[in-house]
C-alpha positions in Angstrom: 49.4 129.0 5.0 47.5 127.9 1.6 45.1 130.1 0.4 43.3 127.6 -2.1 41.4 124.0 -1.6 43.5 121.5 -2.3 42.4 119.1 -5.0 41.7 116.3 -3.8 43.9 114.4 -7.0 46.9 116.3 -6.1 46.6 115.2 -2.5 46.8 111.7 -4.2 50.3 111.7 -5.4 51.8 112.5 -2.2 53.2 110.3 0.0 52.1 109.5 3.5 54.6 111.3 5.1 54.1 114.7 3.1 50.1 114.1 3.9 50.8 113.6 7.6 53.2 116.7 7.4 50.2 118.3 5.3 48.1 117.5 7.8 49.5 118.5 11.0 50.2 122.1 9.7 46.5 122.5 8.4 45.4 121.3 12.0 47.9 124.1 13.8 46.5 126.6 11.2 42.7 125.6 11.6 43.8 126.3 15.8 45.3 129.8 14.8 42.1 131.0 12.9 39.7 129.5 15.8 41.6 131.9 17.9 41.7 135.1 15.9 37.7 134.6 15.5 37.4 134.2 19.3 39.3 137.2 19.8 37.6 139.1 16.9 41.0 139.2 14.7 40.0 137.4 11.9 38.5 138.8 8.8 38.0 135.8 6.3 35.8 133.6 8.0 35.1 131.2 5.2 38.8 130.2 5.1 37.7 128.0 8.1 35.5 126.1 6.3 38.2 126.0 3.1 40.6 124.6 6.0 38.1 122.2 7.1 37.4 120.9 4.0 41.2 120.2 3.5 41.8 118.4 6.8 39.1 116.5 5.8 40.1 115.9 2.2 43.4 114.5 3.8 41.6 112.8 6.2 40.1 110.7 4.2 42.5 109.6 1.3 44.9 108.8 5.0 41.9 106.5 5.5 41.3 104.6 2.1 45.2 103.8 1.9 44.7 102.3 5.7 41.7 100.2 4.7 43.4 99.1 1.4 46.9 98.0 2.7 
């Protein structure tokens, strides 16, 4: 689990396979965070927002690549 917001310029340098892998990891992390939230175990609520933003960044980059291809 990464603890920081991913930078867009760093993501743009990654391959499509790396972005897909990162996206799957973030979606799994979001699921786990939501589960922790509903069971009362989540301490850092901001983490959910950070993960959602990272997912949105990766999804946007992958969509841009699809459109430009």
